[in-house]
C-alpha positions in Angstrom: -11.2 -84.5 -35.5 -14.2 -84.0 -37.7 -17.0 -81.7 -36.7 -19.4 -84.4 -35.1 -16.7 -85.6 -32.7 -16.0 -82.3 -31.6 -19.7 -81.6 -30.8 -20.2 -84.7 -28.8 -17.2 -84.2 -26.6 -18.2 -80.5 -26.5 -21.9 -81.6 -25.1 -20.6 -84.5 -22.8 -17.5 -82.7 -21.7 -19.7 -80.7 -18.8 -18.1 -79.3 -15.7 -18.8 -80.7 -12.2 -21.8 -79.7 -10.5 -20.9 -77.6 -7.6 -22.1 -78.2 -4.3 -23.7 -75.1 -2.4 -21.8 -73.5 0.4 -22.8 -74.0 4.1 -24.8 -71.1 5.7 -22.9 -69.3 7.8 -22.8 -65.7 9.5 -26.0 -63.9 9.9 -27.7 -66.5 7.6 -27.1 -69.3 9.8 -28.1 -67.5 12.7 -31.5 -66.8 11.3 -31.8 -70.3 10.0 -31.3 -71.9 13.6 -33.5 -69.0 15.3 -36.4 -70.2 12.7 -36.0 -73.7 13.3 -35.8 -72.9 17.4 -39.0 -71.2 17.0 -41.1 -73.7 14.8 -39.7 -76.6 17.3 -41.2 -74.5 20.2 -44.0 -73.9 18.8 -44.8 -77.6 17.8 -43.8 -79.2 20.8 -46.4 -76.7 22.5 -49.0 -78.1 20.2 -47.9 -81.5 21.6 -48.1 -80.9 25.3 -51.7 -79.1 25.0 -52.9 -82.4 23.4 -51.1 -84.8 25.8 -52.7 -82.6 28.6 -56.4 -83.3 27.2 -58.4 -86.3 28.7 -57.6 -89.5 27.2 -59.4 -90.5 24.1 -58.8 -91.4 20.6 -60.0 -89.9 17.6 -61.2 -91.5 14.5 -57.9 -91.1 12.7 -56.4 -93.6 15.4 -59.1 -96.4 15.6 -58.2 -98.1 12.4 -54.4 -99.3 13.3 -53.8 -102.9 13.4 -52.0 -102.6 16.7 -54.2 -103.1 19.9 -50.7 -102.1 21.8 -50.7 -99.0 20.3 -54.4 -97.9 21.0 -53.9 -99.3 24.7 -51.1 -97.0 25.6 -52.5 -94.0 23.7 -55.4 -94.5 25.7 -53.1 -94.6 28.9 -51.2 -91.8 28.0 -47.9 -93.4 27.8 -45.2 -91.1 26.8 -44.0 -91.6 23.1 -40.4 -92.6 22.8 -40.0 -92.6 19.1 -42.2 -89.7 17.5 -39.9 -89.4 14.5 -39.3 -86.5 12.4 -39.2 -83.0 13.3 -42.8 -82.4 12.9 -42.6 -80.2 9.6 -44.6 -82.7 7.4 -47.3 -82.8 9.9 -47.3 -78.9 10.2 -47.5 -78.5 6.6 -50.4 -80.9 6.0 -52.2 -78.8 8.4 -51.6 -75.7 6.7 -53.0 -77.2 3.4 -55.9 -78.9 5.4 -56.6 -75.0 6.3 -56.4 -73.6 2.7 -58.4 -76.5 1.7 -61.1 -75.8 4.1 -60.9 -72.2 3.0 -61.3 -73.2 -0.8 -64.5 -75.3 -0.3 -65.8 -72.7 2.2 -65.6 -70.0 -1.1 -67.2 -72.8 -3.3 -70.1 -73.4 -0.8 -70.8 -69.7 -1.6 -73.7 -70.1 1.0 -75.6 -73.0 -1.0 -74.8 -75.6 1.8 -73.4 -78.0 -0.4 -70.3 -78.4 1.3 -69.5 -78.7 5.0 -65.9 -78.3 6.1 -64.1 -78.9 9.2 -67.4 -80.6 10.4 -67.5 -81.4 14.1 -69.0 -84.9 14.6 -69.9 -86.6 17.6 -69.8 -90.5 18.1 -71.8 -93.1 20.7 -68.6 -93.7 22.1 -66.8 -92.8 25.5 -63.5 -94.0 23.8 -64.0 -92.3 20.6 -66.4 -89.5 21.6 -66.1 -87.2 18.5 -64.0 -86.1 15.6 -63.6 -83.5 12.9 -64.4 -84.5 9.3 -62.6 -82.8 6.3 -65.5 -82.4 3.8 -69.0 -83.4 3.5 -70.6 -83.0 -0.3 -74.6 -83.0 0.1 -74.7 -82.9 -3.8 -72.5 -86.2 -4.3 -73.7 -87.5 -1.1 -69.9 -88.1 -0.3 -67.9 -87.9 2.6 -64.1 -87.1 1.8 -61.2 -86.8 4.0 -57.9 -85.2 2.7 -54.6 -86.4 3.0 -51.4 -84.7 2.2 -48.9 -87.2 0.5 -45.4 -87.5 -0.7 -44.7 -89.3 -3.9 -44.1 -92.7 -2.2 -47.2 -92.7 -0.3 -49.0 -91.7 -3.5 -47.8 -94.3 -5.3 -48.8 -97.1 -2.5 -52.4 -95.4 -2.6 -52.6 -96.1 -6.3 -51.4 -99.4 -6.6 -52.9 -100.8 -3.2 -55.5 -98.7 -2.1 -55.5 -97.0 1.6 -54.3 -98.4 4.5 -56.9 -99.5 7.2 -56.3 -96.8 9.3 -57.3 -94.4 6.6 -60.5 -96.4 5.3 -61.8 -96.9 9.0 -61.1 -93.0 9.6 -63.5 -92.0 6.8 -65.9 -94.6 7.1 -66.2 -93.5 11.1 -66.3 -89.6 10.0 -69.5 -90.7 7.6 -71.4 -92.9 10.0 -71.2 -89.8 12.8 -72.4 -87.6 9.7 -75.5 -90.0 9.1 -76.2 -90.0 12.8 -76.5 -86.4 12.7 -79.2 -86.5 9.9 -76.9 -86.2 7.0 -77.2 -88.2 4.0 -73.8 -90.1 2.8 -73.8 -93.0 0.2 -69.8 -93.0 -0.6 -66.6 -92.2 1.1 -63.3 -90.7 -0.6 -59.9 -90.3 0.5 -58.4 -87.5 -1.8 -54.8 -87.6 -1.7 -53.3 -84.1 -2.3 -49.5 -84.6 -3.9 -47.2 -82.7 -1.4 -44.2 -82.7 -3.2 -45.2 -81.9 -6.5 -45.2 -78.5 -8.4 -48.8 -79.0 -9.7 -52.0 -81.2 -9.2 -51.2 -83.6 -12.3 -50.9 -86.8 -9.2 -53.6 -85.9 -7.4 -55.4 -89.3 -6.9 -58.6 -90.3 -5.2 -60.1 -93.5 -3.7 -63.6 -94.0 -3.5 -65.8 -96.8 -2.1 -69.6 -97.1 -1.0 -70.0 -96.5 2.6 -70.3 -99.2 4.9 -71.6 -98.8 8.4 -70.1 -102.2 9.5 -66.8 -100.7 8.9 -67.3 -97.9 11.6 -69.4 -100.2 14.1 -66.3 -102.9 14.3 -63.7 -100.1 14.6 -65.7 -98.1 17.4 -66.5 -101.7 19.3 -62.5 -102.9 19.0 -61.5 -99.3 20.7 -64.1 -99.6 23.4 -62.9 -103.3 24.1 -59.3 -102.4 24.2 -59.9 -99.2 26.5 -62.3 -101.5 28.8 -59.2 -103.8 29.2 -56.8 -101.2 29.4 -58.7 -99.5 32.7 -57.8 -102.5 34.6 -54.3 -102.5 33.7 -53.8 -99.2 36.1 -50.9 -96.5 35.9 -48.1 -98.9 38.2 -45.4 -98.0 35.3 -44.8 -101.7 34.6 -44.0 -101.8 31.0 -45.1 -105.5 30.8 -48.7 -104.7 31.8 -49.1 -104.1 28.4 -48.0 -107.6 27.0 -51.8 -109.1 26.8 -52.4 -106.7 23.6 -51.4 -107.9 20.4 -49.0 -105.8 18.2 -48.8 -105.6 14.2 -46.7 -103.9 11.8 -47.7 -100.8 11.9 -44.8 -98.7 13.4 -43.5 -96.8 10.8 -44.6 -93.5 12.4 -45.8 -95.1 15.7 -44.7 -93.0 18.6 -44.1 -96.2 20.7 -42.0 -98.3 18.6 -38.6 -99.2 20.3 -36.6 -101.8 18.7 -37.3 -102.8 15.0 -34.9 -105.6 15.2 -37.1 -107.5 17.8 -40.4 -105.9 17.1 -41.7 -103.4 19.3 -43.0 -104.7 22.5 -45.0 -101.4 23.8 -42.0 -100.7 26.2 -41.2 -97.3 27.1 -37.6 -97.4 28.0 
């Protein structure tokens, strides 16, 4: 065998990759306790939110599913929350860090407003908290912490209607409070990456009509839902149209037949 073939065989004859051993003993106990603590904390936050007065935020009113909005307003318990809350927790922590970063960058100049409390002329959507107002660029931005697939979809197709409505509604509220906004943006931070190489920004001119239409729709759904009562009959939601927006919807019940808004 010549030297070239010997080198080729040596370079391709790699040992099989070993599987990591399962945790056991004290390590497994620590992992279990930490997970339980996180689940308890995350469920506590959910319980606090459910006990609050029924209303929507700007992040909810862009969904194409009328039934999802109605069920949220009627405080129907979710049956398909999905996941274990870790991704949402990571996103919350990143948002807090970004707010600190922009407050540091502002340095008392007033250019940036972060975690901005906003009020809206709607009993259904009375308030919200906007991520970032840039008074120099006349821009309202919303931070999104995205995995690789979501980032790819944003680059190719632009934002979902839910995200688009959300940021225009924030801008509308800020303008109503006396701010000047000409553009909106969604800043997508790469949650799964080890650098900011994949950071992506979508932007467009501010459009008041987008926010007004979304608020009017939410108020209309709320008025219709108010007459349904709380009798527990799942068919009381059949009058509300549904849409293909159920991947993370807490009310999804049947992927094969489509969501019927049932809670059983």
